C-alpha positions in Angstrom: 11.3 -5.0 -42.3 9.7 -8.2 -41.4 7.0 -10.0 -43.2 4.5 -9.8 -40.2 1.7 -7.5 -39.5 1.9 -5.2 -36.5 0.5 -6.8 -33.3 -1.3 -5.2 -30.4 1.6 -6.0 -27.9 3.9 -4.0 -30.0 1.6 -1.0 -30.2 0.9 -1.1 -26.4 4.7 -1.4 -25.6 5.5 1.7 -27.7 2.7 3.6 -26.0 3.9 2.6 -22.4 7.4 3.6 -23.3 6.3 7.0 -24.4 3.9 7.6 -21.4 5.8 5.7 -18.4 9.4 5.2 -19.5 10.3 4.8 -15.7 8.6 1.3 -15.7 11.0 -0.2 -18.1 14.4 -1.7 -17.3 16.8 -3.2 -20.1 13.8 -2.8 -22.5 11.2 -4.9 -20.5 8.7 -3.9 -17.9 9.9 -4.1 -14.3 7.1 -5.3 -12.3 8.3 -3.7 -9.0 8.7 -0.3 -10.8 5.2 -0.8 -12.3 3.7 -1.4 -8.6 5.5 1.6 -7.3 4.1 3.9 -10.0 0.6 2.7 -9.9 0.2 2.0 -6.2 -3.1 1.4 -5.1 -4.5 1.3 -8.7 -3.2 -2.2 -9.0 -5.7 -4.9 -8.0 -3.9 -7.8 -6.4 -7.2 -9.6 -5.3 -7.9 -12.6 -7.3 -11.7 -12.4 -6.3 -12.9 -9.7 -8.7 -15.6 -9.2 -11.2 -14.4 -10.7 -14.5 -15.8 -12.2 -17.7 -14.3 -15.6 -18.2 -15.0 -18.6 -20.6 -13.5 -21.7 -22.0 -10.4 -20.7 -24.3 -10.3 -17.2 -23.3 -6.5 -17.5 -22.4 -5.8 -18.9 -25.8 -7.5 -16.0 -27.5 -4.5 -13.8 -26.6 -2.3 -16.2 -28.5 -4.2 -15.3 -31.6 -4.0 -11.7 -31.0 -0.2 -11.8 -30.6 0.2 -14.0 -33.7 0.9 -11.6 -36.5 -0.3 -12.2 -39.9 2.3 -13.0 -42.7 -0.2 -12.5 -45.5 -1.0 -9.6 -47.6 -3.7 -7.9 -49.7 -3.3 -7.8 -53.5 -5.3 -5.5 -55.8 -7.9 -6.9 -58.2 -8.3 -4.1 -60.7 -10.4 -6.1 -63.2 -13.1 -6.3 -60.4 -13.0 -2.8 -59.2 -14.7 0.4 -60.3 -12.6 3.5 -61.0 -9.6 1.8 -59.2 -7.3 4.8 -59.7 -9.9 7.4 -58.6 -12.0 5.9 -55.9 -11.2 5.9 -52.3 -13.7 3.1 -51.2 -12.4 -0.2 -50.5 -13.8 -3.9 -50.7 -11.6 -6.5 -49.3 -12.2 -10.2 -49.9 -10.8 -12.4 -47.2 -11.2 -13.7 -43.5 -11.6 -10.7 -41.4 -9.4 -11.7 -38.5 -6.4 -11.9 -41.0 -7.5 -8.6 -42.7 -7.8 -6.7 -39.4 -4.4 -7.8 -38.5 -2.9 -6.7 -41.9 -4.6 -3.2 -41.5 -3.3 -2.5 -38.1 -0.3 -0.4 -39.1 -1.8 1.3 -42.1 -5.1 2.4 -40.5 -4.2 2.7 -36.8 -6.4 5.4 -35.4 -7.9 6.4 -38.8 -11.4 5.0 -38.7 -14.2 7.3 -37.6 -16.9 4.6 -37.3 -17.2 0.8 -37.3 -20.5 -1.0 -38.0 -20.7 -4.7 -37.9 -23.5 -7.4 -38.1 -21.7 -10.4 -36.8 -23.3 -14.0 -36.5 -26.0 -13.8 -33.8 -25.2 -17.4 -32.5 -28.7 -18.6 -32.9 -27.6 -22.2 -33.0 -27.9 -22.4 -36.7 -24.9 -20.2 -37.5 -21.7 -21.6 -39.5 -18.8 -19.9 -37.7 -15.5 -19.2 -39.4 -12.9 -21.0 -37.3 -9.5 -20.0 -38.8 -8.3 -19.3 -35.2 -7.8 -22.7 -33.9 -5.5 -22.7 -30.9 -4.0 -26.0 -31.2 -2.7 -26.0 -34.8 0.6 -24.7 -36.1 0.7 -21.6 -38.3 1.5 -23.8 -41.4 -1.6 -25.9 -40.6 -3.7 -22.9 -40.3 -2.5 -21.2 -43.4 -3.1 -24.3 -45.4 -6.6 -24.6 -44.2 -7.6 -21.1 -44.8 -6.2 -21.6 -48.2 -8.2 -24.6 -48.9 -9.9 -24.1 -52.4 -11.7 -26.2 -54.9 -10.6 -26.7 -58.5 -11.9 -23.3 -59.6 -10.2 -21.4 -56.9 -12.9 -20.8 -54.4 -12.6 -21.6 -50.7 -14.1 -24.9 -49.6 -16.8 -24.5 -46.9 -15.7 -27.8 -45.1 -12.3 -26.3 -44.2 -13.6 -23.1 -42.9 -16.9 -23.5 -41.1 -18.3 -25.6 -38.4 -21.9 -25.2 -37.1 -22.2 -23.9 -33.6 -25.3 -25.7 -32.3 -26.8 -25.0 -28.8 -26.2 -28.6 -27.9 -22.5 -27.8 -28.1 -21.0 -27.9 -24.6 -19.0 -24.6 -25.4 -21.8 -22.9 -27.4 -21.2 -19.4 -25.9 -17.6 -19.8 -25.5 -17.0 -20.5 -29.2 -18.8 -17.3 -30.1 -16.8 -15.3 -27.6 -13.6 -16.8 -28.9 -14.6 -15.7 -32.5 -15.7 -12.3 -31.5 -12.9 -11.2 -29.0 -9.8 -10.8 -31.2 -11.9 -9.1 -33.9 -13.3 -6.4 -31.5 -9.9 -6.0 -30.0 -8.1 -5.4 -33.2 -10.9 -3.2 -34.5 -10.6 -0.8 -31.5 -7.0 0.0 -32.5 -8.2 1.2 -35.9 -10.7 3.7 -34.3 -9.8 7.5 -34.0 -10.0 8.8 -30.5 -13.2 10.3 -31.3 -14.5 7.2 -33.1 -17.4 4.9 -32.3 -18.5 1.4 -33.0 -22.0 0.0 -33.5 -22.7 -3.8 -33.3 -26.0 -5.5 -34.3 -27.1 -8.4 -32.0 -30.2 -10.2 -30.7 -31.3 -11.8 -27.4 -28.9 -14.9 -27.9 -25.7 -12.9 -27.1 -26.7 -9.5 -25.9 -25.7 -10.2 -22.4 -22.3 -11.6 -23.3 -21.6 -8.9 -25.9 -22.2 -6.1 -23.4 -19.7 -7.7 -21.0 -17.3 -8.4 -23.9 -17.5 -4.8 -25.0 -17.1 -3.5 -21.5 -13.8 -5.3 -21.2 -12.3 -4.3 -24.6 -13.7 -0.6 -24.8 -14.2 0.0 -21.1 -17.5 0.3 -19.4 -17.0 4.1 -19.2 -17.0 4.3 -23.0 -20.5 2.8 -23.4 -22.9 5.1 -25.2 -26.1 3.3 -25.6 -28.0 0.1 -26.3 -30.3 1.0 -29.1 -33.4 -1.2 -29.6 -34.3 -1.7 -33.3 -38.1 -2.6 -33.7 -37.4 -4.6 -36.9 -40.7 -6.3 -37.2 -43.7 -4.1 -38.2 -46.2 -6.7 -37.4 -46.4 -9.3 -34.5 -45.0 -12.8 -35.2 -48.0 -15.2 -35.3 -45.6 -18.2 -35.4 -44.4 -17.6 -31.8 -43.9 -20.7 -29.8 -43.9 -19.3 -26.5 -46.6 -16.6 -27.1 -44.3 -13.7 -27.2 -43.5 -11.9 -30.4 -39.9 -10.9 -30.4 -40.1 -7.8 -32.6 -36.8 -6.2 -32.0 -32.9 -6.5 -32.0 -30.3 -4.5 -30.4 -27.4 -2.2 -31.7 -24.7 -1.5 -29.0 -22.7 1.5 -29.3 -19.3 2.3 -27.6 -16.8 5.0 -28.1 -12.9 4.7 -28.4 -12.3 7.3 -25.6 -14.2 10.1 -23.7 -13.6 12.3 -26.8 -16.1 10.3 -28.8 -19.9 11.3 -29.0 -22.6 10.5 -31.3 -24.1 13.6 -33.0 -27.7 13.4 -31.7 -31.1 14.2 -33.5 -31.6 17.3 -35.4 -33.8 19.9 -33.5 -36.9 20.8 -35.1 -36.2 24.5 -36.2 -39.8 24.8 -37.5 -40.9 25.4 -34.0 -39.1 28.8 -34.1 -40.8 31.8 -35.5 -41.1 35.5 -34.9 -44.7 36.6 -34.7 -43.9 39.9 -32.8 -41.0 41.0 -34.9 -38.7 40.7 -31.9 -35.3 42.1 -33.0 -33.5 39.1 -31.5 -34.8 36.8 -34.1 -36.9 33.7 -34.2 -38.0 32.2 -30.8 -40.2 29.4 -29.4 -42.2 29.4 -26.1 -40.9 27.1 -23.4 -42.6 25.9 -20.3 -41.2 27.5 -17.1 -42.8 24.9 -14.6 -40.4 23.6 -12.0 -40.0 20.1 -10.7 -39.9 20.4 -6.9 -42.5 20.7 -4.1 -42.5 23.7 -1.7 -40.9 21.6 1.0 -38.1 20.6 -1.3 -37.4 24.1 -2.9 -39.3 26.9 -1.1 -37.5 29.7 -3.1 -39.1 28.5 -6.2 -42.6 28.7 -5.0 -44.0 32.3 -5.5 -46.8 34.0 -7.4 -45.9 35.9 -10.6 -47.2 39.3 -11.4 -47.1 40.9 -14.9 -45.8 44.3 -14.3 -47.8 45.8 -17.2 -51.3 44.4 -16.6 -51.0 43.6 -12.8 -52.5 40.2 -13.4 -51.1 37.9 -10.7 -50.6 34.2 -11.9 -50.7 31.7 -9.0 -47.6 29.4 -8.3 -47.9 25.9 -10.0 -47.8 23.0 -7.6 -44.3 22.1 -8.5 -42.9 25.9 -8.4 -41.2 27.8 -11.1 -37.9 26.9 -12.7 -36.2 30.1 -11.8 -35.7 31.9 -8.5 -37.3 35.3 -8.2 -34.2 37.3 -8.9 -33.6 35.4 -12.2 -37.3 35.7 -13.0 -37.3 39.4 -12.7 -34.2 39.6 -15.0 -36.1 37.6 -17.6 -39.2 39.9 -17.3 -37.0 43.0 -17.6 -35.5 41.6 -20.9 -39.1 40.9 -22.2 -38.3 37.2 -22.2 -41.5 36.2 -20.5 -44.9 35.7 -22.5 -47.8 36.6 -20.1 -51.3 35.3 -21.1 -54.2 37.5 -21.1 -56.1 35.1 -19.1 -55.1 34.9 -15.5 -55.9 31.2 -15.4 -53.2 30.7 -18.0 -49.6 30.0 -17.3 -46.7 32.4 -18.3 -43.9 30.9 -20.6 -40.5 31.9 -21.5 -39.2 33.0 -25.0 -36.3 30.8 -26.1 -34.4 32.3 -29.0 -32.9 30.3 -31.9 -29.7 32.3 -31.8 -29.0 31.1 -28.2 -28.9 27.5 -29.2 -25.6 25.9 -28.4 -26.3 23.1 -30.8 -28.7 22.2 -33.5 -29.1 18.8 -32.2 -30.8 17.1 -29.3 -30.7 13.5 -27.9 -31.1 10.7 -30.3 -33.6 8.2 -29.1 -32.4 4.7 -28.3 -35.7 3.4 -29.7 -35.4 3.0 -33.6 -38.9 2.3 -34.9 -39.0 4.0 -38.3 -37.1 1.3 -40.4 -38.1 -2.4 -40.6 -36.3 -5.5 -41.9 -38.8 -6.0 -44.7 -37.3 -2.8 -46.2 -33.9 -4.4 -46.5 -35.2 -7.4 -48.4 -37.1 -5.2 -50.6 -34.2 -3.1 -51.4 -32.2 -6.1 -52.5 -34.9 -7.6 -54.5 -35.3 -4.4 -56.3 -31.6 -4.2 -57.3 -31.4 -7.7 -58.4 -34.5 -7.8 -60.5 -37.0 -9.2 -57.9 -34.4 -12.2 -56.9 -33.9 -12.7 -53.2 -30.2 -13.4 -52.9 -29.7 -12.6 -49.2 -31.6 -13.7 -46.1 -32.7 -10.9 -43.8 -30.3 -8.0 -45.1 -30.1 -5.0 -42.9 -32.2 -2.1 -44.5 -29.9 0.8 -45.6 -32.0 3.4 -43.9 -31.1 1.9 -40.7 -27.4 2.0 -41.3 -27.7 5.5 -42.7 -29.2 6.6 -39.3 -26.1 5.1 -37.5 -23.8 6.7 -39.9 -25.4 10.1 -39.2 -24.7 9.6 -35.6 -21.2 8.2 -35.9 -19.6 9.8 -38.9 -21.0 13.2 -40.0 -17.9 15.6 -39.5 -17.4 17.9 -42.2 -14.0 19.0 -41.0 -12.2 15.5 -40.9 -12.0 12.3 -42.8 -14.9 10.0 -42.2 -13.9 6.3 -43.0 -16.5 3.8 -42.1 -15.4 0.3 -41.6 -17.6 -2.9 -41.8 -15.7 -6.3 -41.5 -18.8 -8.5 -41.4 -20.2 -6.7 -44.6 -22.4 -9.3 -46.0 -24.7 -8.0 -48.7 -22.8 -4.7 -48.9 -25.6 -2.7 -47.2 -23.0 -0.4 -45.5 -21.3 0.5 -48.8 -24.8 1.2 -50.2 -25.7 3.4 -47.3 -22.5 5.4 -47.3 -22.8 6.3 -51.0 -26.6 7.2 -50.8 -25.9 9.3 -47.7 -23.0 11.1 -49.3 -25.3 12.0 -52.1 -28.0 13.3 -49.8 -25.8 15.2 -47.6 -22.7 16.3 -49.8 -20.3 14.8 -47.3 -17.3 12.9 -48.5 -17.4 9.7 -46.4 -15.5 6.5 -47.4 -16.0 2.9 -46.7 -13.9 -0.2 -46.1 -15.9 -3.4 -46.4 -14.5 -6.9 -45.5 -16.2 -10.1 -46.6 -15.1 -13.6 -46.7 -15.5 -15.2 -50.2 -18.0 -17.5 -48.8 -19.5 -20.0 -51.2 -23.2 -19.4 -52.2 -25.4 -22.4 -51.4 -26.0 -24.4 -54.6 -29.8 -24.3 -54.2 -29.7 -20.4 -53.6 -31.1 -18.0 -56.1 -27.6 -16.4 -56.1 -25.8 -19.5 -57.1 -28.5 -20.2 -59.9 -27.9 -16.7 -61.3 -24.1 -17.5 -61.5 -22.7 -16.1 -58.5 -20.1 -18.4 -56.7 -19.5 -16.5 -53.4 -21.2 -14.0 -51.1 -18.6 -11.5 -51.9 -19.3 -11.6 -55.6 -23.0 -10.9 -54.9 -22.1 -8.0 -52.6 -19.8 -6.5 -55.2 -22.5 -6.7 -57.9 -25.0 -5.1 -55.4 -22.6 -2.1 -54.7 -22.2 -1.6 -58.6 -26.0 -1.7 -59.2 -26.6 0.7 -56.2 -24.0 3.1 -57.5 -25.6 3.1 -60.9 -29.0 3.9 -59.4 -27.5 6.7 -57.3 -25.8 8.0 -60.3 -29.0 8.0 -62.3 -30.9 9.7 -59.5 -28.3 12.4 -59.2 -28.4 13.1 -63.0 -32.2 13.5 -62.8 -31.9 16.1 -60.0 -31.6 19.9 -60.7 -29.2 20.8 -58.1 -27.3 24.0 -59.1 -25.5 24.3 -55.7 -23.6 21.0 -55.7 -20.9 20.3 -58.3 -19.1 17.9 -56.1 -18.6 14.5 -57.4 -19.8 11.5 -55.5 -17.3 8.6 -55.1 -19.4 5.8 -56.5 -16.4 3.4 -57.2 -14.6 1.0 -55.1 -11.0 -0.7 -55.1 -11.1 -4.5 -54.7 -8.3 -6.2 -52.7 -8.0 -9.9 -51.9 -6.3 -11.6 -49.1 -3.3 -13.5 -50.4 -0.1 -15.1 -49.4 2.9 -12.9 -49.1 4.9 -12.0 -52.2 7.9 -12.9 -50.1 9.1 -16.3 -49.0 8.8 -16.7 -45.2 11.4 -18.3 -42.9 9.8 -21.1 -41.2 10.8 -21.8 -37.6 8.7 -25.1 -37.5 8.5 -27.9 -40.0 12.2 -28.1 -41.0 12.8 -31.8 -40.6 15.3 -32.8 -43.4 18.3 -31.5 -45.2 16.2 -30.7 -48.1 13.8 -28.7 -46.1 16.7 -26.7 -44.7 18.1 -26.3 -48.2 14.9 -24.7 -49.3 14.9 -22.3 -46.4 18.5 -21.3 -47.1 17.3 -20.2 -50.5 15.7 -17.2 -48.8 19.0 -15.6 -48.5 19.6 -15.6 -52.1 16.1 -14.9 -53.5 13.3 -14.2 -51.0 10.8 -13.3 -53.7 8.0 -15.7 -54.4 7.8 -17.2 -57.7 4.2 -15.9 -58.1 5.2 -12.5 -57.2 4.2 -9.6 -59.4 5.6 -6.0 -59.1 2.1 -4.3 -58.4 1.4 -6.9 -55.7 4.7 -6.2 -54.1 4.1 -2.5 -54.2 0.9 -2.9 -52.2 2.4 -5.4 -49.8 5.4 -3.0 -49.1 3.0 -0.1 -48.9 0.8 -1.8 -46.2 3.8 -3.1 -44.1 5.4 0.3 -44.2 2.2 1.9 -42.8 0.8 3.5 -45.8 -3.0 3.1 -46.5 -4.4 1.5 -49.6 -5.4 4.9 -51.1 -1.9 6.1 -51.1 -0.9 7.7 -54.5 1.6 5.5 -56.6 3.4 6.8 -59.5 5.8 4.6 -61.6 8.6 6.8 -63.1 11.9 5.5 -64.6 11.8 2.0 -62.8 10.8 3.7 -59.4 7.5 3.4 -57.7 6.9 6.7 -55.9 4.5 6.7 -53.0 2.6 9.8 -51.9 5.0 12.4 -53.7 8.4 11.2 -52.3 7.3 9.8 -48.9 8.6 6.5 -50.0 10.2 5.1 -53.1 10.3 1.4 -54.1 13.0 -0.1 -56.3 11.7 -3.4 -57.7 13.0 -3.6 -61.2 16.5 -2.3 -61.4 19.2 -0.1 -59.8 22.1 1.8 -61.2 24.2 4.9 -60.2 21.8 6.9 -62.3 18.7 5.7 -60.5 20.2 6.1 -57.2 21.3 9.7 -57.8 17.8 10.3 -59.0 16.2 8.8 -55.8 18.6 11.0 -53.6 17.7 14.0 -55.6 13.9 13.4 -54.9 14.8 13.4 -51.1 12.2 10.7 -50.0 11.9 9.7 -46.3 12.2 6.0 -47.1 13.6 3.8 -49.8 13.1 0.0 -50.1 14.9 -2.0 -52.8 15.2 -5.6 -53.6 18.5 -7.0 -52.6 18.7 -9.1 -55.7 19.0 -6.1 -57.8 22.4 -5.5 -56.4 23.7 -9.0 -57.2 27.3 -8.9 -58.6 27.8 -5.2 -57.6 28.6 -5.0 -53.9 30.3 -1.6 -54.5 27.1 -0.2 -55.7 25.2 -1.4 -52.7 27.6 -0.1 -50.4 27.7 3.2 -51.9 24.0 3.3 -52.0 23.7 2.5 -48.2 26.4 5.3 -47.4 24.8 7.9 -49.7 21.3 7.3 -48.4 22.6 7.6 -44.8 24.4 10.8 -45.7 21.1 12.2 -47.1 19.1 11.2 -44.1 16.9 8.6 -46.0 15.8 5.4 -44.3 17.0 2.7 -46.7 16.3 -1.0 -46.5 16.7 -4.0 -48.8 14.6 -7.2 -49.0 
């Protein structure tokens, strides 16, 4: 096991080897075989439609560079850590997305993000400098003040419109994050991205490249402003933003809006059940569709109804069949127009198209929600209203049959977490969330800082706690005898941290002393600050298990998901090894230092594990 996260290149190569093994030679792609296999589907022309910008080629270096960091639990900051399946991660989102690649590959049902809009006033996070070494980067993203909080100077740089690479900087920041997030989506998953006019054009092109133009679902227009902007400098009041939606593959669809079932009734006691009347007017002129232009006669009354200017929707043979089945409603007045009975039982779906115009929720509601939670204090600027996010979640993650995990890696004030919990209460669907937020320092003049909150992440966690309390109180006040299901109102907190294991440095070894320190890795690779619980979660993630895996500590063993994996971090003996083998786990990882001075025990353990079909590794 390496100390690195899984990278997109490894995932792609694995998939290619499964799908097209014939294009590989000695473990590498044979270009000539690839050309022979794909033929005309390969474009050799350099003149083609493509999105390009300054630094794009270097973005792929960022993608191919694995993370050596990990996530450690912060139980004291969590709510119901051992019971909840919701997750809040403090850390730089690019690193976190890399760490989650193996554990959450293909597991996320929906992603919603509200990234920087690149207005010219945004302070971007720039951990992905292309020119610096990994050691320089890790030092910089680890810059902290005396109290352990990240320093803003090391992490941010204003991206002003006067900057010659204004759009390029934003694209360089967005590309790797969107690319990595796509890997986490289920095949039927979807992503929603909020944006405004500053980068809408570039975002569409970027999403087309990463997700595929064929997987575009919609560009929603959110009317965020209820009243026009009287401060407009150019005379136009920009009252809207956009929400771009793409799916992972052609298996993904949004749910659609609920049909109005109140339109159905049964005034004539039809044995086929409730129905509604539907227009039968066609859409074609007589010249276009002469077979749809004819007069219609009621066989019971003999009243003849003239053909509408655009004809009927059905040809005469089909119309006669509907009349015979008593599915046509004839008005008593010959000047009226016959209509068709449409029965509720014949509906293929309870949903219809979901409008791309979102005009029922305004930005003032988001501000009001946060003020209400924080005793009329304004801790965030322009937080998204939770009802807007609830609308999107209903479209992207409402499956009852499968697990719905919603990921937000620009989580800000925690609106997504709030929306998930509230919607779960309203719809009795067990959705889960993963929110990622950098522990960005609160501005010293801000209300949040004055109230004692050091970082945005601290405020977000408090917002989620208070929202959960309100939801719990609301549920207790309801008399709902049909639902005994417990709502998950807790969350596990994890923090981005250095690895618990010392790393071999390929760069920066300049002296004999440096080399001596590196050679110590062969005798004790465990970091001095490492704690057993932190090592458990690091090994869990790097072995492909998710953060909600069940962990039991029994007799010096950490048992994951009922014997799927066992970790030996404290001691080993013949008795412990025999007990492990008796449990028949799929995988066992042990610290190599536990076998010090007992080579025979290690040799026997390796042989016993192999004979038992157990994947055994030491660190």
